[in-house]
C-alpha positions, 0 to 999 in steps of 0.5 A: 500500500502506498504511503500517500494517495498521490493522485488525490485532487487539489481541493480549493477555489479555482481562478483563471488569471489572464495575462497581458499576452492572453495566456489563461492561467489556472490557479487554485487557492486553498486556505484563508490565512493572512500569510500567502504561499505561492507554489510553482511546479516543475516541467510536466507537472501541475498544481495537483502535484502540490496536494500533499504539501498544500494540505499541510500548509493550510493546516498551519493557517496559511493561504496557498496559491497553486497554479498550472504553469502556462502550457501545462494542464489547465493553463494556455500559452499566450502570444509571447510563448513559453520562453523564460521571460514570458513564463516568469512574468506569469508569477507577477500576474498571479500575485497581482490578481490575488492581491498577495503580499509578503509571499513565500515563493516556492519553486520546484525544478523548472518552477525554481528556475523561473522563480529566480528569473522572476526575482531578477527581472520584475522589481515591482512585483518582487516587492510582493515576495518576502521569502523564497524556498527553492527545491530540487532546482537550478539557475540554468545550465541544467544539462551540465554534468548530467547524462540524464538530462542530456538524454531526456530533454532531446527525447521530450523535444522530439516527442519520442519520449511522450510516445514511449510513455504508453509502454509500461516499463518506460513509464515506470523507468521515467518516473523512477528516474525522478525518485530516490529510495522510496519509489512507489508504483502508484507515483506512475499514475500520478505523474505520467498522465499529467506529464502527457497533458502538457503541451510539449510542442509549445514548451520547447522554448522553456526546455531550451532556456533551461539548457542555454540560460545561466543566472548563477552570476546574478544570484547575489542580487536576491536579498531575502530569507531563502531556504534551498532543499535538495535530495541527496539522490536527485539525478535531475538537478544534482546537489552541485546545482543547489550548492551553487545556489547556496553559495550565490544567495547570501545568507541562504540555508541549504538542506540536503535530504538523504535518500530523496530524489527529485520528487520532493513534493511526494517523497518529503512533504512533511520536511518541505512543508515544515521549511515553508512554515518557518519561512512564512513565519507561521 
């Protein structure tokens, strides 16, 4: 029996946020506290992948905003496409729509990459952010010293991986590559259908941006309480990325979770929620 119900729906109030370029972003608000957390998922994910963490945060009296990144699940792609600039600007649009201030911004994988891009590009919107949690993420150059990404990213861009995920062993192997010691078969049904629901053809620009762009030399511009979390067995964003993030963001806290892989939202929801609560001042 699985430790958690990984396919449990994210219960909350849905909103559609329309951006300046016409993208329609699906957001889900849970809880009603006066402190807000914005949860940004990784590539091929969705707001629903935050269910375990969101429930823990709302139990601590926090308002939680989860959203489908543009081109994923319930969110469309606007006229500006899916480059890092367009996708990072969505964070400001969501914060403005929900009138959120003193927010704890949580970015996982691509969501962390875009959180960094957002914080370095939109000074007005950044005033709404009070603290930052980066989990299993990077500031660019995601294929550096990484055979897994060098294989998987071209397969996604070509559409070959999506076609192969209909084969059971491939779906299992792909999901398992994201998880550490505690892989459970139930994670496949929670991850693969959502991954396939993303508009991968439209998302090629952000895949390329994660490989080509590099903001490590600008991390010193981020000045706020920041916690960085990584699993010791993360093969998608190996710990050297988070070590570089920690070195670049002054005063940041680095937490390495033994035996955990890239799927921190499922593998370590208690630990992640606890760190978010600390940052939010709950």
